[in-house]
SENULO-894757 format. One record per residue (C-alpha): residue in one letter; x, y negated, z negated. Coordinates in Angstrom, 3 decimals. Layout:
BEGIN
[r 'A' [X Y Z]]
...
% end
This chain:
BEGIN
[r 'X' [9.426 -25.077 13.547]]
[r 'X' [5.765 -26.351 13.608]]
[r 'X' [3.938 -26.772 10.376]]
[r 'X' [0.286 -25.721 10.132]]
[r 'X' [-2.436 -27.069 7.675]]
[r 'X' [-5.888 -25.448 7.157]]
[r 'X' [-9.055 -27.159 6.208]]
[r 'X' [-12.760 -26.119 6.266]]
[r 'X' [-16.009 -28.208 5.881]]
[r 'X' [-19.688 -27.496 6.065]]
[r 'X' [-22.730 -29.596 6.958]]
[r 'X' [-24.446 -28.546 3.794]]
[r 'X' [-26.040 -31.492 2.141]]
[r 'X' [-24.425 -31.448 -1.294]]
[r 'X' [-21.104 -31.631 -2.901]]
[r 'X' [-20.023 -28.059 -2.440]]
[r 'X' [-18.234 -26.513 0.668]]
[r 'X' [-21.214 -24.204 1.160]]
[r 'X' [-23.156 -22.255 3.725]]
[r 'X' [-26.848 -21.504 3.132]]
[r 'X' [-28.487 -18.802 5.398]]
[r 'X' [-32.027 -20.113 5.085]]
[r 'X' [-30.779 -23.731 5.885]]
[r 'X' [-28.919 -22.582 9.188]]
[r 'X' [-25.783 -24.479 8.059]]
[r 'X' [-22.538 -24.360 9.977]]
[r 'X' [-18.851 -24.035 9.117]]
[r 'X' [-16.049 -25.993 10.781]]
[r 'X' [-12.536 -24.502 10.695]]
[r 'X' [-9.718 -27.068 11.341]]
[r 'X' [-6.046 -26.533 11.962]]
[r 'X' [-3.527 -29.528 12.035]]
[r 'X' [-0.089 -29.266 13.393]]
[r 'X' [2.858 -31.689 12.419]]
[r 'X' [4.013 -31.437 16.165]]
[r 'X' [2.457 -30.318 19.484]]
[r 'X' [1.743 -26.671 20.014]]
[r 'X' [4.540 -25.065 22.120]]
[r 'X' [4.479 -23.821 25.680]]
[r 'X' [1.891 -21.105 25.963]]
[r 'X' [0.079 -22.124 22.872]]
[r 'X' [0.378 -21.162 19.158]]
[r 'X' [-1.595 -18.367 17.717]]
[r 'X' [-2.342 -18.731 14.065]]
[r 'X' [-3.895 -16.360 11.590]]
[r 'X' [-6.121 -16.801 8.637]]
[r 'X' [-7.389 -14.150 6.224]]
[r 'X' [-9.319 -13.469 3.117]]
[r 'X' [-9.951 -10.754 0.605]]
[r 'X' [-13.667 -10.346 1.501]]
[r 'X' [-14.469 -7.194 3.692]]
[r 'X' [-16.566 -8.178 6.719]]
[r 'X' [-17.038 -11.782 5.568]]
[r 'X' [-17.000 -12.773 9.215]]
[r 'X' [-20.066 -11.135 9.878]]
[r 'X' [-21.950 -13.609 7.669]]
[r 'X' [-21.207 -15.905 10.570]]
[r 'X' [-23.062 -15.838 13.916]]
[r 'X' [-20.144 -14.782 16.077]]
[r 'X' [-22.240 -13.747 19.241]]
[r 'X' [-23.497 -17.277 19.500]]
[r 'X' [-20.030 -18.586 19.055]]
[r 'X' [-18.994 -16.610 21.974]]
[r 'X' [-22.027 -17.371 24.208]]
[r 'X' [-21.896 -21.197 23.276]]
[r 'X' [-18.515 -21.960 21.819]]
[r 'X' [-18.089 -25.061 19.668]]
[r 'X' [-14.317 -25.395 19.927]]
[r 'X' [-11.662 -28.199 20.308]]
[r 'X' [-8.125 -27.211 21.721]]
[r 'X' [-8.574 -23.428 21.378]]
[r 'X' [-8.265 -20.567 23.805]]
[r 'X' [-11.449 -18.540 23.025]]
[r 'X' [-10.334 -15.404 24.941]]
[r 'X' [-7.367 -15.097 22.708]]
[r 'X' [-9.249 -14.869 19.485]]
[r 'X' [-8.875 -11.598 17.527]]
[r 'X' [-10.484 -10.251 14.134]]
[r 'X' [-8.676 -8.044 11.913]]
[r 'X' [-9.292 -4.415 10.952]]
[r 'X' [-12.133 -5.113 8.158]]
[r 'X' [-13.178 -8.377 9.691]]
[r 'X' [-11.993 -10.492 6.695]]
[r 'X' [-9.910 -12.670 8.891]]
[r 'X' [-9.273 -13.767 12.433]]
[r 'X' [-6.432 -15.229 14.689]]
[r 'X' [-6.899 -18.026 17.118]]
[r 'X' [-4.787 -19.709 19.722]]
[r 'X' [-4.123 -23.307 19.595]]
[r 'X' [-3.680 -24.722 23.292]]
[r 'X' [-0.202 -26.031 24.451]]
[r 'X' [0.398 -29.579 23.474]]
[r 'X' [-2.316 -29.789 20.996]]
[r 'X' [-1.763 -31.223 17.454]]
[r 'X' [-5.040 -30.010 16.096]]
[r 'X' [-7.939 -27.612 16.819]]
[r 'X' [-11.287 -26.738 15.450]]
[r 'X' [-13.999 -24.131 15.735]]
[r 'X' [-17.573 -24.386 14.448]]
[r 'X' [-19.482 -21.238 13.476]]
[r 'X' [-23.122 -21.173 12.376]]
[r 'X' [-24.134 -18.948 9.190]]
[r 'X' [-25.923 -15.711 10.390]]
[r 'X' [-29.263 -15.099 8.503]]
[r 'X' [-28.707 -11.481 7.602]]
[r 'X' [-31.859 -9.643 6.308]]
[r 'X' [-31.858 -8.695 2.565]]
[r 'X' [-31.208 -6.500 0.695]]
[r 'X' [-28.116 -5.101 2.853]]
[r 'X' [-27.896 -1.393 2.528]]
[r 'X' [-24.144 -1.087 3.776]]
[r 'X' [-22.093 -3.753 2.046]]
[r 'X' [-24.362 -5.834 -0.398]]
[r 'X' [-21.474 -7.190 -2.169]]
[r 'X' [-20.581 -9.067 0.968]]
[r 'X' [-23.822 -9.743 2.621]]
[r 'X' [-26.267 -10.476 -0.130]]
[r 'X' [-26.125 -13.357 -2.685]]
[r 'X' [-23.232 -15.683 -3.316]]
[r 'X' [-19.799 -14.892 -2.130]]
[r 'X' [-16.819 -17.300 -2.623]]
[r 'X' [-14.362 -16.570 0.267]]
[r 'X' [-10.892 -18.028 0.099]]
[r 'X' [-9.382 -18.228 3.559]]
[r 'X' [-5.818 -18.538 3.758]]
[r 'X' [-3.038 -19.119 6.454]]
[r 'X' [-0.918 -16.144 7.142]]
[r 'X' [2.428 -16.010 8.911]]
[r 'X' [3.415 -13.295 11.237]]
[r 'X' [5.754 -11.274 8.719]]
[r 'X' [2.891 -11.430 6.172]]
[r 'X' [0.263 -9.556 8.330]]
[r 'X' [-1.024 -6.487 6.567]]
[r 'X' [0.169 -3.114 7.828]]
[r 'X' [-3.421 -2.043 8.561]]
[r 'X' [-3.926 -5.213 10.661]]
[r 'X' [-0.881 -5.232 12.846]]
[r 'X' [-2.615 -3.210 15.707]]
[r 'X' [-5.457 -5.711 15.865]]
[r 'X' [-3.749 -9.006 15.127]]
[r 'X' [-0.907 -9.394 17.565]]
[r 'X' [1.030 -12.286 19.209]]
[r 'X' [0.921 -14.533 16.127]]
[r 'X' [3.340 -17.495 16.838]]
[r 'X' [6.226 -18.776 14.560]]
[r 'X' [5.241 -21.447 12.157]]
[r 'X' [5.384 -22.532 8.527]]
[r 'X' [2.532 -23.332 6.257]]
[r 'X' [1.773 -26.598 4.666]]
[r 'X' [1.863 -25.616 0.908]]
[r 'X' [-0.681 -28.452 0.132]]
[r 'X' [-3.158 -26.978 2.851]]
[r 'X' [-2.648 -23.285 2.804]]
[r 'X' [-6.029 -22.102 1.727]]
[r 'X' [-9.678 -23.400 1.690]]
[r 'X' [-12.637 -21.788 -0.047]]
[r 'X' [-16.090 -21.431 1.569]]
[r 'X' [-19.173 -20.470 -0.384]]
[r 'X' [-21.653 -18.236 1.305]]
[r 'X' [-25.292 -17.833 0.012]]
[r 'X' [-28.673 -16.760 1.140]]
[r 'X' [-30.403 -19.794 -0.403]]
[r 'X' [-29.629 -23.043 -2.134]]
[r 'X' [-30.616 -21.830 -5.509]]
[r 'X' [-27.722 -19.564 -5.642]]
[r 'X' [-25.479 -22.830 -5.808]]
[r 'X' [-26.645 -23.627 -9.333]]
[r 'X' [-24.417 -25.785 -11.470]]
[r 'X' [-23.821 -22.903 -13.964]]
[r 'X' [-21.827 -21.037 -11.305]]
[r 'X' [-18.591 -22.911 -11.017]]
[r 'X' [-16.679 -23.261 -7.708]]
[r 'X' [-13.679 -20.979 -7.827]]
[r 'X' [-10.137 -22.596 -7.786]]
[r 'X' [-8.370 -22.688 -4.401]]
[r 'X' [-5.542 -20.161 -4.348]]
[r 'X' [-2.148 -21.638 -4.257]]
[r 'X' [-0.621 -19.157 -1.880]]
[r 'X' [-1.643 -16.797 0.915]]
[r 'X' [-3.567 -13.784 -0.171]]
[r 'X' [-1.629 -10.978 1.514]]
[r 'X' [0.987 -9.510 -0.990]]
[r 'X' [4.716 -9.379 0.022]]
[r 'X' [6.351 -6.000 0.408]]
[r 'X' [7.306 -4.294 -2.881]]
[r 'X' [10.976 -3.922 -2.015]]
[r 'X' [13.618 -5.695 0.286]]
[r 'X' [14.148 -2.493 2.137]]
[r 'X' [13.176 -1.997 5.799]]
[r 'X' [9.565 -0.541 6.273]]
[r 'X' [9.217 2.069 8.921]]
[r 'X' [5.818 3.190 10.398]]
[r 'X' [4.792 5.810 12.825]]
[r 'X' [1.885 6.027 15.127]]
[r 'X' [1.031 8.981 17.388]]
[r 'X' [-1.418 9.882 20.237]]
[r 'X' [-3.498 11.164 21.893]]
[r 'X' [-5.332 13.579 19.579]]
[r 'X' [-5.377 16.514 22.259]]
[r 'X' [-2.317 17.701 24.241]]
[r 'X' [-3.347 19.973 27.149]]
[r 'X' [-0.504 22.448 28.137]]
[r 'X' [-1.540 23.288 31.742]]
[r 'X' [-1.474 19.321 32.325]]
[r 'X' [1.740 18.687 30.421]]
[r 'X' [0.325 15.916 28.393]]
[r 'X' [2.933 13.511 27.224]]
[r 'X' [2.636 12.801 23.526]]
[r 'X' [3.406 9.186 22.343]]
[r 'X' [5.412 8.449 19.155]]
[r 'X' [5.516 4.743 18.365]]
[r 'X' [8.048 3.655 15.639]]
[r 'X' [7.784 0.194 13.977]]
[r 'X' [10.378 -1.472 11.771]]
[r 'X' [9.410 -4.638 9.547]]
[r 'X' [10.629 -6.458 6.519]]
[r 'X' [14.154 -7.123 7.586]]
[r 'X' [16.868 -6.977 10.236]]
[r 'X' [17.959 -3.761 11.902]]
[r 'X' [21.808 -2.946 11.572]]
[r 'X' [23.906 -3.803 14.566]]
[r 'X' [24.462 -0.169 15.330]]
[r 'X' [20.996 0.771 14.932]]
[r 'X' [18.737 2.303 12.272]]
[r 'X' [18.523 6.151 12.051]]
[r 'X' [15.063 7.309 11.078]]
[r 'X' [14.368 11.096 10.457]]
[r 'X' [11.229 12.868 11.602]]
[r 'X' [9.857 16.212 10.360]]
[r 'X' [8.255 18.307 13.211]]
[r 'X' [7.550 21.869 12.079]]
[r 'X' [6.187 22.691 15.651]]
[r 'X' [8.727 21.168 17.697]]
[r 'X' [9.262 24.282 19.671]]
[r 'X' [5.772 23.649 21.253]]
[r 'X' [7.237 20.808 23.149]]
[r 'X' [9.374 20.423 26.267]]
[r 'X' [12.530 18.932 24.863]]
[r 'X' [14.085 18.293 28.323]]
[r 'X' [11.231 15.977 29.048]]
[r 'X' [11.980 13.582 26.181]]
[r 'X' [12.341 9.744 27.089]]
[r 'X' [12.951 6.985 24.598]]
[r 'X' [12.525 3.171 24.779]]
[r 'X' [14.073 1.078 22.287]]
[r 'X' [16.445 3.613 20.878]]
[r 'X' [17.952 7.078 21.280]]
[r 'X' [17.744 10.519 19.968]]
[r 'X' [20.511 10.817 17.523]]
[r 'X' [20.080 14.585 16.502]]
[r 'X' [17.818 17.473 17.092]]
[r 'X' [16.947 20.035 14.582]]
[r 'X' [14.650 23.093 14.682]]
[r 'X' [12.102 21.379 12.660]]
[r 'X' [12.568 17.758 13.486]]
[r 'X' [15.011 15.161 15.072]]
[r 'X' [16.718 11.906 14.200]]
[r 'X' [15.942 8.609 16.118]]
[r 'X' [18.371 5.805 16.185]]
[r 'X' [16.229 2.587 16.623]]
[r 'X' [18.175 -0.195 18.186]]
[r 'X' [15.042 -2.330 18.572]]
[r 'X' [12.166 -3.147 16.075]]
[r 'X' [9.630 -1.142 18.242]]
[r 'X' [10.662 2.172 19.640]]
[r 'X' [8.607 4.643 21.745]]
[r 'X' [9.351 8.453 22.107]]
[r 'X' [7.608 10.228 25.008]]
[r 'X' [7.520 14.068 24.635]]
[r 'X' [5.632 16.350 26.824]]
[r 'X' [3.994 19.438 25.515]]
[r 'X' [5.304 22.784 26.806]]
[r 'X' [3.210 25.191 28.761]]
[r 'X' [4.205 28.448 27.072]]
[r 'X' [1.862 30.729 28.711]]
[r 'X' [0.381 31.852 25.358]]
[r 'X' [-3.224 31.459 24.378]]
[r 'X' [-3.517 28.865 21.784]]
[r 'X' [-5.944 29.343 18.821]]
[r 'X' [-6.611 26.070 17.105]]
[r 'X' [-3.007 25.358 16.915]]
[r 'X' [-1.787 21.833 15.853]]
[r 'X' [1.570 19.887 15.680]]
[r 'X' [2.449 17.378 13.209]]
[r 'X' [5.112 14.787 13.211]]
[r 'X' [5.782 12.872 9.946]]
[r 'X' [8.430 10.404 8.898]]
[r 'X' [11.087 11.776 6.408]]
[r 'X' [13.151 9.963 3.891]]
[r 'X' [16.409 8.631 5.056]]
[r 'X' [19.208 5.981 4.174]]
[r 'X' [18.393 2.387 4.742]]
[r 'X' [14.524 2.335 4.896]]
[r 'X' [11.329 3.068 3.104]]
[r 'X' [8.262 4.835 4.631]]
[r 'X' [4.868 3.004 4.916]]
[r 'X' [2.910 5.822 3.358]]
[r 'X' [-0.454 5.358 5.073]]
[r 'X' [1.168 4.866 8.472]]
[r 'X' [3.839 7.675 8.300]]
[r 'X' [2.836 10.022 11.186]]
[r 'X' [0.300 12.008 13.028]]
[r 'X' [-0.795 15.473 14.380]]
[r 'X' [-1.882 16.855 17.711]]
[r 'X' [-4.229 19.516 18.764]]
[r 'X' [-2.786 21.932 21.249]]
[r 'X' [-5.016 23.598 23.895]]
[r 'X' [-4.297 25.441 26.973]]
[r 'X' [-6.641 23.697 29.423]]
[r 'X' [-9.104 20.708 29.286]]
[r 'X' [-11.941 23.203 28.918]]
[r 'X' [-10.620 24.519 25.735]]
[r 'X' [-11.301 21.066 23.916]]
[r 'X' [-14.250 21.926 21.650]]
[r 'X' [-17.794 20.928 22.727]]
[r 'X' [-18.740 17.635 21.124]]
[r 'X' [-15.215 16.286 20.843]]
[r 'X' [-14.604 13.136 22.723]]
[r 'X' [-10.884 13.091 23.477]]
[r 'X' [-9.011 10.238 24.822]]
[r 'X' [-8.097 9.486 27.499]]
[r 'X' [-11.478 10.174 29.268]]
[r 'X' [-11.669 6.670 30.834]]
[r 'X' [-11.425 7.928 34.463]]
[r 'X' [-13.554 10.596 36.362]]
[r 'X' [-10.887 13.312 36.732]]
[r 'X' [-10.564 13.389 32.904]]
[r 'X' [-14.376 13.000 32.059]]
[r 'X' [-15.652 14.597 28.893]]
[r 'X' [-17.839 17.704 30.132]]
[r 'X' [-21.074 17.675 28.365]]
[r 'X' [-21.861 21.216 29.432]]
[r 'X' [-25.593 20.473 29.336]]
[r 'X' [-27.753 23.369 30.483]]
[r 'X' [-31.248 24.574 30.123]]
[r 'X' [-30.114 26.767 27.419]]
[r 'X' [-28.052 24.169 25.783]]
[r 'X' [-29.791 20.866 26.395]]
[r 'X' [-27.988 18.562 24.117]]
[r 'X' [-24.622 17.088 23.510]]
[r 'X' [-23.351 14.691 20.816]]
[r 'X' [-19.990 13.287 19.738]]
[r 'X' [-18.293 10.483 17.883]]
[r 'X' [-15.563 8.174 19.113]]
[r 'X' [-13.538 5.277 18.147]]
[r 'X' [-13.113 2.319 20.540]]
[r 'X' [-10.154 0.681 18.769]]
[r 'X' [-6.690 0.862 20.399]]
[r 'X' [-4.992 4.338 20.541]]
[r 'X' [-1.260 4.512 21.625]]
[r 'X' [-2.237 7.777 23.341]]
[r 'X' [-4.997 6.391 25.490]]
[r 'X' [-2.667 5.746 28.518]]
[r 'X' [-2.221 6.809 32.071]]
[r 'X' [1.156 7.431 33.820]]
[r 'X' [2.154 5.422 36.847]]
[r 'X' [4.177 6.668 39.887]]
[r 'X' [7.382 4.794 38.533]]
[r 'X' [7.191 6.716 35.203]]
[r 'X' [5.915 3.949 33.244]]
[r 'X' [2.310 3.758 31.703]]
[r 'X' [-0.929 1.762 31.803]]
[r 'X' [-2.194 1.373 28.375]]
[r 'X' [-6.125 0.969 27.622]]
[r 'X' [-6.730 -1.663 25.049]]
[r 'X' [-9.936 -1.844 23.099]]
[r 'X' [-11.836 -4.339 25.622]]
[r 'X' [-11.064 -1.962 28.372]]
[r 'X' [-11.864 1.276 26.679]]
[r 'X' [-14.796 3.242 28.123]]
[r 'X' [-15.988 6.885 27.853]]
[r 'X' [-16.828 8.919 30.815]]
[r 'X' [-19.143 11.827 30.693]]
[r 'X' [-19.972 14.522 33.142]]
[r 'X' [-23.475 15.978 33.579]]
[r 'X' [-24.823 18.348 36.138]]
[r 'X' [-28.442 17.493 37.317]]
[r 'X' [-30.809 18.437 40.168]]
[r 'X' [-32.963 15.896 41.888]]
[r 'X' [-35.938 14.639 39.744]]
[r 'X' [-34.506 15.721 36.291]]
[r 'X' [-34.146 13.068 33.630]]
[r 'X' [-31.566 12.413 30.984]]
[r 'X' [-31.924 10.490 27.851]]
[r 'X' [-29.016 8.612 26.286]]
[r 'X' [-29.237 7.661 22.655]]
[r 'X' [-26.490 5.643 21.074]]
[r 'X' [-26.170 5.049 17.220]]
[r 'X' [-23.480 3.036 15.365]]
[r 'X' [-21.723 5.132 12.649]]
[r 'X' [-22.623 3.860 9.104]]
[r 'X' [-19.938 1.623 7.615]]
[r 'X' [-18.253 0.987 10.959]]
[r 'X' [-16.756 -2.403 11.716]]
[r 'X' [-19.152 -4.942 13.237]]
[r 'X' [-17.073 -6.550 16.069]]
[r 'X' [-18.636 -10.071 16.782]]
[r 'X' [-21.144 -9.406 14.149]]
[r 'X' [-23.196 -6.929 16.416]]
[r 'X' [-24.038 -3.356 16.262]]
[r 'X' [-23.410 -1.215 19.201]]
[r 'X' [-23.862 -2.894 22.528]]
[r 'X' [-23.679 -0.325 25.348]]
[r 'X' [-23.480 -0.775 29.137]]
[r 'X' [-24.253 2.337 31.183]]
[r 'X' [-23.139 2.966 34.774]]
[r 'X' [-23.690 5.933 36.930]]
[r 'X' [-21.230 7.298 39.639]]
[r 'X' [-21.095 10.178 42.106]]
[r 'X' [-18.262 12.758 41.659]]
[r 'X' [-16.165 10.810 44.115]]
[r 'X' [-16.501 7.589 42.083]]
[r 'X' [-18.605 5.678 44.137]]
[r 'X' [-21.494 3.901 42.360]]
[r 'X' [-24.778 5.700 42.320]]
[r 'X' [-26.720 2.949 40.541]]
[r 'X' [-26.179 0.240 37.870]]
[r 'X' [-28.122 0.326 34.631]]
[r 'X' [-27.254 -2.268 31.881]]
[r 'X' [-28.659 -2.952 28.610]]
[r 'X' [-27.069 -6.372 28.514]]
[r 'X' [-24.722 -8.623 30.467]]
[r 'X' [-21.629 -8.141 28.332]]
[r 'X' [-19.554 -6.230 31.007]]
[r 'X' [-18.196 -7.450 34.169]]
[r 'X' [-16.076 -5.863 37.039]]
[r 'X' [-12.506 -5.124 36.589]]
[r 'X' [-9.789 -7.782 37.474]]
[r 'X' [-7.418 -6.688 40.213]]
[r 'X' [-4.718 -5.920 37.614]]
[r 'X' [-7.093 -4.009 35.257]]
[r 'X' [-8.266 -0.451 35.370]]
[r 'X' [-11.650 -1.488 33.833]]
[r 'X' [-13.653 -4.619 33.072]]
[r 'X' [-13.898 -6.780 29.847]]
[r 'X' [-16.210 -9.172 28.046]]
[r 'X' [-18.113 -12.166 29.355]]
[r 'X' [-19.738 -14.950 27.767]]
[r 'X' [-23.112 -13.894 28.561]]
[r 'X' [-25.444 -13.749 25.488]]
[r 'X' [-27.578 -10.640 24.463]]
[r 'X' [-31.344 -11.109 24.276]]
[r 'X' [-32.180 -12.936 21.302]]
[r 'X' [-33.898 -10.787 18.485]]
[r 'X' [-34.818 -11.581 14.835]]
[r 'X' [-32.504 -9.188 13.216]]
[r 'X' [-29.460 -7.038 14.146]]
[r 'X' [-31.549 -3.934 13.530]]
[r 'X' [-34.337 -4.933 15.901]]
[r 'X' [-31.698 -5.442 18.530]]
[r 'X' [-30.515 -1.836 17.976]]
[r 'X' [-34.171 -0.574 18.302]]
[r 'X' [-34.608 -2.280 21.619]]
[r 'X' [-31.410 -0.670 22.967]]
[r 'X' [-31.791 3.045 21.913]]
[r 'X' [-33.004 5.304 23.334]]
[r 'X' [-32.075 4.417 26.799]]
[r 'X' [-33.894 6.473 29.579]]
[r 'X' [-32.122 6.944 32.873]]
[r 'X' [-33.678 8.631 35.844]]
[r 'X' [-30.953 10.334 38.091]]
[r 'X' [-31.381 11.673 41.519]]
[r 'X' [-27.841 12.875 42.458]]
[r 'X' [-25.762 15.844 41.431]]
[r 'X' [-23.159 15.989 39.880]]
[r 'X' [-23.223 12.704 37.916]]
[r 'X' [-20.761 10.896 35.525]]
[r 'X' [-21.924 8.394 32.822]]
[r 'X' [-19.556 5.649 31.823]]
[r 'X' [-20.372 3.973 28.456]]
[r 'X' [-18.670 0.536 28.115]]
[r 'X' [-18.958 -0.918 24.527]]
[r 'X' [-17.531 -3.581 22.298]]
[r 'X' [-18.434 -1.485 19.285]]
[r 'X' [-15.504 0.193 17.451]]
[r 'X' [-17.361 3.416 16.301]]
[r 'X' [-20.298 5.062 18.053]]
[r 'X' [-22.295 8.334 18.071]]
[r 'X' [-23.441 9.253 21.561]]
[r 'X' [-26.146 11.900 22.141]]
[r 'X' [-27.188 13.133 25.410]]
[r 'X' [-30.174 15.480 26.222]]
[r 'X' [-31.970 16.589 29.279]]
[r 'X' [-35.760 16.383 29.653]]
[r 'X' [-37.594 18.828 31.995]]
% end
């Protein structure tokens, strides 16, 4: 198995491995392999204990003008809290590098000053696939098989606003001897459960998704039986159940047992149309204790909101999937109710999927995720779209909310195309939606000024009805729509 070594260096003119914002210094991260990377490349992962530390680097410029050697830029991933990233070393390469400039953040920072203000010493450590933290397993995927050189497992980088913060009375911290992620507390198999989407619509027979994941060991030859508590199981059509990676071992009035024969299992279960009017009813599914496994407590289940029709979803709720026109979120804007607002996440959701004719599903990943909104306008009316990032939300690529707005007729034909920047591109033939390009947003002095330039966005629409589709690379947004007469 290939062994990986990690090293870092900066162009700071001094003895310390430091980045200084007001000097515009740059960091180079280097990976060395003791043998060529295998066919298809080798994805490696580094992490730190400093939340959002990657956003002290100028990631947008790195995307627009990459300084890399032997890396597949499009395979790069950042983890949940932007403390680390995964990169893919190209096939046959024995080393790879990426150079990233420091980002000159304005001070003082009002969201996370412990990361963005002053001196921060960040120890980056190589992490193997089985050491990835549970909260990062949905964002860091495809990490290859490799071992870590114990003499080059970690490297510390000092981040500062100015060189005076590197005074000699502040000693450089020692480099940790082992990767930062903590090993599991026990030797038992660890079981997680993810569910989606948030809303199940009875007259559409929405199929709920229940994804089970086993880590930290080997599944027994005859499978691992996992128990699930489901107090409202009667709200579902049990005859519709299908399972990938296992089988239903038992069904109870308030739950079921799943025999997992693979490390990932998926249970599909349609909501039943019982003909009764639902009044804010929910259905929960949670892992129950059983033999041969332990439960990952913060990833142990989920709940669904049950509604009779799509129109019963409360106004202001942006429910996935709403990535295509037939399932557009209806803003219900009228003269008497002239505004709509809502909040949504653009991270991956197991329930954001669409059925194919052969019974399989097309899943929508974070780079393809859009929101489609329906508005009803007459000729000459104007709509204002204001977009705001939620305080504390993750800053993908070091940016705030970067929207792209397109207008469609009800039949799906484009009415016009309005874009704030060039980040989006048309969908590939095998994709439902487009993704990211290497186009750079307009240069501005600070992140906040870029946001001020983008919002509000004023659109003049001439057709009726219209659908607005927002494409974004920001994980969390708040979208506000209002008519102006």
